[in-house]
C-alpha positions as CSV (number, residue, x, y, z in Angstrom):
1,M,-158.8,130.0,-88.8
2,K,-155.9,130.3,-86.0
3,K,-154.4,133.2,-88.6
4,L,-157.8,135.1,-88.4
5,Y,-157.6,135.0,-84.2
6,Y,-154.2,135.9,-83.6
7,S,-154.9,138.5,-86.7
8,A,-157.4,139.8,-84.7
9,L,-155.6,139.9,-81.2
10,V,-152.6,141.5,-82.9
11,Y,-154.4,144.1,-84.1
12,M,-155.8,144.7,-81.2
13,I,-153.1,145.2,-79.3
14,L,-151.7,147.4,-81.7
15,G,-155.0,149.8,-81.4
16,V,-154.3,149.9,-77.7
17,V,-150.6,151.0,-78.4
18,G,-151.6,153.3,-81.0
19,G,-154.1,155.1,-78.6
20,L,-151.6,155.1,-76.0
21,Y,-149.2,156.3,-78.2
22,Y,-151.5,159.0,-79.3
23,R,-152.7,160.2,-75.9
24,D,-148.9,160.5,-74.8
25,L,-147.2,161.9,-77.8
26,T,-149.8,165.1,-77.9
27,K,-149.9,165.5,-73.8
28,L,-146.2,165.3,-73.9
29,N,-145.7,168.2,-76.5
30,D,-148.4,169.7,-75.8
31,F,-150.5,169.5,-78.4
32,A,-153.7,170.5,-79.1
33,G,-154.4,170.6,-83.1
34,E,-155.4,168.3,-85.5
35,T,-153.5,164.7,-86.5
36,Q,-153.6,161.6,-87.9
37,L,-152.8,159.7,-84.8
38,A,-155.9,160.2,-83.9
39,V,-157.4,157.9,-86.4
40,V,-154.9,155.1,-86.0
41,H,-156.2,153.9,-82.6
42,T,-159.9,153.2,-84.5
43,H,-158.0,151.7,-87.7
44,L,-156.5,149.4,-85.9
45,L,-159.5,148.2,-83.7
46,V,-162.2,148.3,-87.0
47,L,-160.2,147.3,-89.6
48,G,-157.8,144.9,-87.7
49,M,-159.4,143.3,-84.9
50,V,-162.8,143.6,-85.6
51,F,-163.1,142.6,-88.9
52,F,-160.7,139.3,-88.6
53,L,-163.2,138.7,-85.4
54,V,-166.1,138.8,-88.3
55,M,-163.6,136.5,-90.7
56,V,-163.6,134.2,-87.8
57,L,-167.2,133.8,-88.0
58,F,-166.8,133.6,-92.0
59,E,-164.4,131.0,-91.6
60,R,-166.5,128.8,-89.1
61,T,-169.6,128.9,-91.3
62,F,-168.0,129.0,-95.1
63,Q,-164.5,127.9,-94.6
64,L,-163.1,130.8,-96.9
65,T,-159.5,129.6,-95.9
66,R,-160.3,126.4,-98.6
67,S,-160.7,129.1,-101.6
68,K,-158.0,129.6,-103.3
69,L,-157.8,133.4,-103.3
70,F,-157.9,133.3,-99.7
71,G,-153.9,133.4,-99.2
72,W,-153.8,136.5,-101.9
73,F,-156.9,138.2,-100.1
74,F,-155.2,137.6,-96.2
75,W,-151.6,139.2,-97.2
76,T,-152.4,141.8,-99.6
77,Y,-155.2,143.3,-96.7
78,Q,-152.1,142.6,-94.3
79,A,-149.7,144.3,-96.4
80,G,-152.4,147.7,-96.8
81,L,-153.5,147.8,-93.3
82,I,-149.9,148.1,-92.0
83,L,-149.1,150.5,-94.9
84,T,-152.0,152.4,-94.5
85,V,-151.3,152.3,-90.7
86,G,-147.7,153.3,-90.9
87,M,-148.1,156.3,-92.5
88,L,-150.9,157.6,-90.5
89,T,-148.6,157.1,-87.7
90,L,-145.6,158.9,-89.1
91,H,-147.5,161.6,-90.8
92,G,-149.3,162.1,-87.2
93,T,-146.3,162.1,-85.5
94,M,-144.7,164.3,-87.8
95,T,-147.4,166.8,-87.3
96,V,-147.1,166.7,-83.4
97,L,-143.7,167.5,-83.5
98,G,-144.0,170.3,-85.8
99,N,-142.3,168.6,-89.3
100,K,-144.0,168.9,-92.3
101,T,-144.2,165.8,-94.6
102,G,-144.1,165.0,-98.3
103,P,-146.3,164.5,-100.8
104,A,-144.1,160.8,-100.7
105,I,-146.4,159.9,-97.2
106,A,-149.4,161.2,-99.1
107,G,-148.9,158.5,-102.0
108,I,-147.2,155.5,-99.8
109,A,-150.7,156.1,-97.6
110,G,-152.5,156.0,-101.0
111,L,-150.9,152.9,-101.9
112,G,-151.7,150.8,-98.8
113,H,-155.5,151.8,-98.9
114,I,-155.5,150.7,-102.6
115,L,-154.0,147.6,-101.3
116,L,-157.0,147.1,-99.2
117,T,-159.5,147.9,-101.8
118,V,-157.8,144.9,-104.4
119,A,-157.6,143.3,-100.9
120,L,-161.6,143.3,-100.4
121,V,-162.3,142.7,-103.8
122,L,-160.6,139.4,-103.2
123,F,-162.2,138.9,-100.2
124,F,-165.7,139.1,-101.8
125,L,-164.6,136.7,-104.5
126,C,-163.5,134.5,-102.0
127,L,-167.1,134.4,-100.0
128,R,-168.8,133.9,-103.5
129,R,-166.8,131.4,-104.7
130,R,-167.9,129.9,-101.4
131,L,-171.5,130.8,-101.0
132,F,-171.9,130.2,-105.0
133,P,-169.8,127.3,-106.2
134,A,-169.6,126.8,-110.1
135,K,-172.2,123.9,-111.1
136,G,-170.8,120.6,-110.7
137,Q,-168.7,121.3,-107.1
138,A,-170.4,120.8,-104.0
139,P,-171.9,123.7,-102.1
140,A,-169.8,125.1,-99.3
C-alpha cells in the first residue's frame, strides 16, 4: 500500500512541476501556439496521482498486491507513464523552443502508450483474479 501512496504523491508533485514548467517556459519564450506541454500536467495528475489514489482504495478492499500479476502491472505502468510523459515533455519543449522533432520521438511516445495499455490489461487480470478466484481458492 505504501508503494501506491508514494506513487500518487510523487505524481502529484511532478504534475504541479509540469504545470509550472509549461507556464513559465511558454511565458519566457513568448510562445502562444499549440504544444504538447499543455497536457503533461493533466497526464501526470490523472494517470499518475488520481490513478494511484484509486489503486489505494482497490488495495484496501481487494488486496491487489497479493496477486502474482501485481508487480508486473505496477512496474509496466510506471515505465509506460514515465516514457509517455517524458516524450510529451521533450516534444513540447522542442516545439516551444522552435525546434523540429523527428519520428523517433513519436515512436518512443507510442511505446510508452503501448506499455500503459499492457499494464492496464494486467491490472484488469489482477483485479479479476481477486474478485473471482478460481474454484477451490478462498475469495478475496
